[in-house]
C-alpha positions in Angstrom: 0.0 0.1 0.1 1.2 3.4 -1.0 2.2 5.6 1.9 -0.5 8.2 0.9 -3.2 5.5 1.1 -2.2 4.8 4.6 -2.6 8.3 5.6 -5.9 8.7 3.8 -7.2 5.8 5.8 -6.1 7.5 9.1 -7.9 10.5 7.7 -11.1 8.6 7.7 -10.8 7.7 11.3 -9.9 11.3 12.2 -13.1 12.6 10.2 -15.1 10.1 12.4 -13.9 11.8 15.5 -14.3 15.2 13.9 -18.0 14.2 13.3 -18.2 13.1 16.9 -16.5 16.3 18.2 -19.1 18.4 16.1 -22.1 16.3 17.5 -20.8 16.7 20.9 -20.3 20.7 20.4 -23.9 20.8 19.1 -25.2 18.9 22.1 -23.5 21.1 24.4 -24.5 24.4 22.7 -28.3 23.1 22.9 -27.9 22.2 26.6 -28.2 18.3 26.2 -26.4 16.0 28.3 -22.8 15.7 27.5 -19.8 15.4 29.9 -16.8 17.5 29.9 -14.9 14.0 30.0 -16.1 13.6 26.2 -14.1 16.5 25.2 -11.2 15.8 27.3 -11.1 12.2 25.6 -11.5 13.9 22.2 -8.6 16.0 22.9 -6.6 13.0 23.9 -7.6 11.5 20.7 -6.2 14.4 18.8 -2.9 14.5 20.6 -2.2 10.8 20.6 -3.5 9.8 17.3 -4.1 12.9 15.0 -1.1 14.5 16.0 1.1 11.9 17.9 0.8 9.4 15.2 -0.7 10.8 11.9 1.1 14.1 11.8 4.3 12.5 13.1 4.3 10.1 10.0 3.8 13.3 7.7 6.5 15.4 9.5 9.2 13.0 10.2 8.8 10.6 7.2 6.5 12.1 4.3 7.7 15.7 4.3 11.4 14.9 4.4 10.9 12.5 1.5 9.1 15.2 -0.4 11.9 17.7 0.6 14.6 15.3 -0.8 12.6 15.3 -3.8 12.9 18.8 -4.3 10.0 20.7 -2.5 10.7 23.2 0.1 9.8 22.4 3.6 9.3 26.1 4.8 7.0 27.3 2.0 4.6 25.9 -0.5 2.4 22.9 0.3 4.5 21.5 3.1 4.9 24.7 4.9 1.1 25.4 4.8 0.4 21.9 6.3 3.2 22.3 9.1 1.5 25.7 9.9 -2.0 24.0 10.1 -0.6 21.2 12.2 0.6 23.7 14.7 -2.8 25.5 14.6 -4.6 22.2 15.3 -2.3 21.6 18.3 -3.3 25.0 19.7 -6.9 24.1 19.2 -6.7 20.7 20.9 -4.6 22.3 24.0 -7.3 25.1 24.2 -10.0 22.5 24.1 -8.6 20.1 26.7 -7.9 23.2 29.0 -11.4 24.5 28.6 -13.1 21.1 29.1 -11.0 20.7 32.3 -12.0 24.1 33.7 -15.7 23.2 32.9 -15.2 20.0 34.8 -14.1 21.7 37.8 -17.1 23.8 37.9 -16.5 26.7 35.6 -19.5 26.8 33.5 -18.2 29.9 31.4 -15.5 27.3 30.0 -18.5 25.6 28.0 -18.3 28.4 25.5 -14.6 28.0 25.0 -15.1 24.1 24.5 -17.6 24.9 21.9 -15.4 27.5 19.9 -12.3 25.3 20.1 -14.0 22.1 19.1 -15.7 24.0 16.0 -12.4 25.6 15.2 -10.6 22.4 15.2 -13.2 20.6 13.3 -13.4 23.4 10.5 -9.5 23.5 10.4 -9.0 19.7 9.8 -11.8 19.4 7.6 -10.2 21.8 5.2 -6.7 20.6 6.1 -7.6 17.0 4.9 -9.1 18.4 1.7 -5.8 20.2 0.9 -3.8 17.3 1.8 -5.8 14.7 -0.2 -6.5 17.2 -3.2 -3.0 18.6 -3.4 -0.3 17.3 -1.2 -0.7 13.7 -1.5 -1.1 13.5 -5.4 2.1 15.7 -5.4 3.9 13.3 -3.0 2.9 10.3 -5.2 4.2 12.3 -8.3 7.5 13.5 -6.8 8.9 10.6 -4.5 10.4 7.8 -6.6 8.6 4.5 -6.3 11.7 2.9 -4.5 11.6 5.7 -1.9 7.7 5.4 -1.4 8.3 1.9 0.0 10.9 3.4 2.3 8.3 6.0 3.4 5.7 3.4 4.1 8.2 1.3 6.3 9.1 4.5 7.9 5.4 5.0 8.9 5.6 1.5 10.4 8.5 2.5 12.5 6.7 5.5 13.7 3.6 3.4 14.6 5.4 0.5 16.3 8.6 2.0 17.6 7.9 5.8 18.3 4.4 5.5 19.4 4.6 2.0 20.8 2.9 -1.3 20.3 -0.9 -1.2 20.5 -1.3 2.6 20.7 -2.7 2.9 17.2 -5.4 0.2 18.2 -6.2 2.3 21.6 -7.0 5.2 19.7 -9.0 3.3 17.0 -11.2 1.9 20.0 -11.4 5.5 21.5 -12.8 6.7 18.0 -15.4 4.2 18.3 -16.2 5.1 21.9 -16.5 8.7 21.1 -18.8 7.9 18.2 -20.9 5.9 20.4 -21.1 8.6 23.2 -22.8 11.0 20.7 -25.0 8.5 18.8 -27.6 8.5 21.5 
């Protein structure tokens, strides 16, 4: 499987969690029952899977391979993706902080939970569209075939050596749990 296909499969999981996050923000805005823990768990998924696994594969393996193929890292598509990764991290941190404040009794933090949930979801939806519409086709074009296999191997290394055995599966289970929590 091509490296970009692996990343697109991970996008489907991330999009599922984004949908759950949006549903959770809708519930909170309507005043329906939802726990701050839902948003804390979602921010944990974002930190551990979307950022800690998926974005690490891009930043440590895919982007360097694209850079070696002649694309600049600081500008162009790679530079935009890196800036958006950082913006996503800011939203995720702010989401977690607001959810923790809400959990300790600060009801005013609910509005910040909603704002950061919506901000993160909007950012990631357009980010994924850019990656799949522009960046990944470009990667498939510029990275030589023999290097693409090495990129996929690098992804395996990130998943099993850097993030740890079973971590990927843990986050897939968390994605399912989050979807179930807002499905009712």
